[in-house]
N, C-alpha and C positions, 0 to 999 in steps of 0.2 A: 516204687510203692507196689504193694500187693493189690492186684486187681480184684475188686469186689465181685461177688457172684451175681448180684442183681442190681439193676438200676430202677429207681422209682420213675415212672413216666405217666403222662396223661394220655390215655388211649381212647380213640373214637371207635366204637363197635357198631353203632347204628346212627344214621343221619338224624339230626335234630335232637338227639339224646345228649345229656350231659357227658362230658369226658369223665372217665374213671381213672383214679390213680392205681396203677398196677405195678407189680414187680416183674421186670422184663429181664431175661438173661443177658449178661455181658459176655461177649466172646473172650475166652481166656487165651486164645492164640491170635495174634494180630498178623494178618497175611502180609506179604511183601507189598510195599507201597501204601499200605493203609496206616491210619493213625486213630488211636482212641483218645478222646478228649473228655475232660470233666467240664460240664457246661458252666460258663460264667453267668450267662443270661440269654434270654430269647425274647426279642421284641415281637409284638403281635401285629400281623398284617391283615388287611381286609380279606385276603385270600383264605386265611385261617378260618375266618367267620363263614365265608361262602362255602368252603369245603365241609365244615361241620354241619352246615344246613343242607348239604347235597346240591348246592347251586352252581357247581363248576361244570364246564363243558367237557373237560378231560376226564378219562376214567380213573377211578381210585379203587384200589383193592383193599377193602376193609378186612380186619381192623388195622388202623394206622396210629402211630404216635404223631399228634398234631404239632405244628411249629416248624418253621423253616428259615427264620432270621436269627441265627444264633452265633455266639462267640464262645469258644472253649479253650481251655488250657491243656496242653499236651500232657498226657500221663504215660503213654506207651506208643512206640513206633513199630511198624513192620520194617523189614530191611529195605533200604533204598528210599526212605521217606524223610531223609534228613535235610532236605532243601525244599523251599516252597516254589510256587509256579513262576515267580519272578527272580529266582536265583538266590534268595536270602537263606542263610543257614537257620535251621530250626533246632531247638533244644527242648528237653523236658521242662515244662512250666511256661513255655512261650504261648501267648494267645494267638489264635488263628481264626480266620473265617474260611469257608470252603464252598465250592460250587457243586451243582448237579454234575453227573458224570457225562463224559462224551467218549465214544469208543475209539476215535482216531482213525478208523478205517472205512467208514461208510461214505457215501457220496457227499453228504452235507459236511462232514468233517474234512474231507480231502479236496474234491474237485470244486465244490461251492465255497469252501473255506468259511463255513458258517457253523462252527461247532455247537453253538447254542441251539441249533436245530437238529442236532444229532438224531439219527433214526433209531438208535439203540440206547438213548439216554435213560438214566435212572435219576429220579428227583426225590429229595428228602421230603417226607410227609406224604408221599404218594405210594410208598412201598409198604406192603404188609409187614407188621411186626411179628408175624408167626413163623417167618423163615429167617434163617441166619443171613446177615449178622444182626437182625432184630432192631438195633438202635438207630433207626434212620428218620428220626424226628427230633425237633428241638425242645419240646416240653418234656425233658428227660434229664436226670442227673448226669448221664453220660451219653455221648453220641459217637458212633463209629463212622469215621471218614473213609469212604471207599477208595481203593487204589486209583481208580480212574477220575476221581474228583480233583479239580484244581484246589489249591490251598494257598492262602496269603497271610503272612505274618502281620499282626496288628501293630501299627506304630505306637510307641510308648505314650505319646501325647494324645492319642485317641481313646476316649473312655469306651468300655465294653458295650454299653447300650448303643452308642453311636456307631461302633463297628458292626453290631448286629443289624442296625438299620441300614448300614451300607451294604450288607450282604444280600439284600433283596430290594427294598424300596429304592435306595439311592443308586445301586448299580444298574437297576432298570432304567432310571432316569438318565444316568451317564451314558449307557449304551444307546438309548433312544436318541439322545441329542447328537451322538457321534454318527448314528445312522442317518439322521436328518442332514447333517453337514453344518457349516458355519452359521451361527446367528450373527448377523451384521449389525453394525452400529446404527444403521438407518432403519432397522426392522421394528415394526410394532408386533409384539408377541401377545397372543391371547392364550391363557392357561385355563382350561376347563377342569374344575375340580380343585378343592382346597383340602383334600386329605393329605396324608404325608407325602405321597408322590407329587401331587400338584404343588404343594408348598416348596418341596425341594426343587422342582422344575422352575418355579418362580425365581428362586435364588440363583439357579444356574443361568437363566435368561438374564437376570440382573448383572451377575458377575461377567457374563459374556459381552456386555456392553450394549444390549438392546436399547433402542431409542425410547420405547415405551412398553411397559408390561401391564397387561390388564388381566386380573384374576377373577374367575367366575365360580361361585360356590356358596357354601353355607356350612354351619351356622355362623352367626356374627363373630364369635370368638375366633373362628378359623380365618375369617376375612381380616380381622385385626392382625392375626399372625402373618397372613399373606402380605400385608403392608410392611411388616417388619422384615420379611424376606425379600422386599424390593418391589412389590407391586405399586405402580403409580396410581392405579384405579382398581376398585373392587366392586363387583356387581353381585348382589344377593339373588340366588335362584328362588328364594322364598318370597321376595318382595318385588321382583320384576318378572315380566313375561319374556319369552324368547324373542318376540318382536321388539320389545323395549331394549333388550340387550343388543340385538343386531343394530338397531338405530343408534345406540351409543357408540358401538364400534365403528360404524360407518362415519359418524360425526367426528370421531377422534382421528380418522384417517383420511379426511378429505373426500369421503364417499367411496373410497377404494375397497376397504376391508383390510383385515390384518395380513401382514406378510407371512406370518407363521401362526398356526393354531395348533396347540398341543392338547390332546385329550387324555385326562387322567381321572375322569368322573366315574366311568364304569356303567352309567345308565345308557342304554342303547339310544334313547332319544337325544342324548348329548351329541351323538354322531351326526344326526341329521341337522341339528342346530349348528354344529361346528362347520359343516360344509358351506353354510351361508354366511359364516363370519370371515372366511378367508377371501382375500382378493383374487381377481383373475390372475392366473399364473402363480398363485401362492402355494404354500405347502401345508398339508394337514397330517399331523403325526398322531397315530393311535397307539395307546399303551394300555388303557384301562378296560378295554372290551374283552373280558375273559368269561363272561357269563353266557347264558343260552338265549338271551333276548333277541328279538328280531325287529327290524324296521323295514319300511318300503321306501325305496329311492328310485329316481330316474337316472339311468346311466348317462344320459345326455348332460347331466349336471357336471360330470367330470370333464367331458369333451368340450362343451361350449365355454367352460370357464378355465380350461387348460390347467386343471388342478393336479398337483402331485399329492397322492394319498399314500402314506407309508405306515405299515404296521411294524411294531417292534416288540420282541419277546425277550424277557430275561436279560442275561448278560454273562460274559465269561470272566475268567480270572483277571484279565487286564482291567475290566470294568470295576471289579471289587477293589483292586489296587488303586485305580484312579479315583473311586469314590472316597476312599479313606484319605488319599492325598488331598482331595478337594476339601475335606473337613479339616485336615491338618493345616492347610494353607489359608483357608477362609474362616477358621474358627472364631476369629474376632470380628469378622465382617457380617456374619449371619448367625442368628440365634438358634443353632442346631439343638442345643440342650433343651430348649422349650418344646421341642417336638416330643420328647420323652415325658409323658404327662403323669405317669403314676407307676409305682412299683408294687408287684404282687408276688407272693410265694406260690410254689407249685400247687399247694392245696387250694389256692384261691383262683385257679385258672379259669373256672367257669364264670366267676364274677368278672374277671378281666375280659373274657370274650363277650359277655353281655354288655359291658361298658363300651367296648369297641363297636358292637352292633348298634347300640343306642346313640353313638357319636358323642358320648360324654367324655371320651378319651380321644386324644390324637394318636399317640403311639405308646400304649402301655407296655411294660416290660415284666417278664417273669424272671426273677432272680433266684440264685441257688446258693447264696451264702458265701461264695468265694470270689465275688466280682471285684475286678480291678477298677 
């Protein structure tokens, strides 16, 4: 197909200002290893909301095209891009998801073997749209997949909105649980937060065979969904105090506390609460703390209780693949489709962001008219 000259895209030029739909140039030459895709859809993440409000700790070079959970259909290849990162052949029209870049030659990529922490990484939605290749955000008719980005073909049985969700929310959960290690059948797991990541983590804990899963969050509709994802108990942060929630967890565990606590809430105060929900010698997994908030803690809390506290960021191509395989395998066990709460067109993107901000949506999706 002939590559159009411009792509319509939702651009953020000033924090807390509405996104504006602009015509952004489409590269007419696709460099070796790169791919041009026509966007099928882009699910909205809480990070999109925080970025548009200027609430992220990491630097962003405005103006940017917002959106980073996207699925696209291949329309053009650069040379050498005919296979994905797990060895599957790619053809024009195939749906893919793709990762942020990693350089492959820095300390984190090589010696530490942690490419998600690459010192030279480029991430979609964080790169200015005023420099080539321009199209590095998901709220756009077309997206340019950089040569250094991992890419994974979407299984036929996985719908595009769920693949989009797997490209950020779910791959972050999958990566975090792998970093944590095995969830044992004797474990009581507490999940803090009932947004998309927390709900997905609840499902992973359930499918991993945890003895008991306790979800903490709000509003009530999300607590109901947490039950459907496998939570044995749900605690509302709107109707209980931190002291009441700790008493519940202690009572449920014979006074010990949870074997594993997973934080997906994002509120800094959830961190201090979670420390006291874990048992002595337990594990505390942090994923949601991406903002600039601060709390005060006593370092002796970690030592005296022999706590293992682990932060986890993002995920690599294998986590994208594993997330979509989890959906494919457990699609009849867990209600993944219920996480996709509503569909919006690109011209409605500000309405969708507002709904996400107000928690009237779980995971809204921006669609582009060609979704599989």
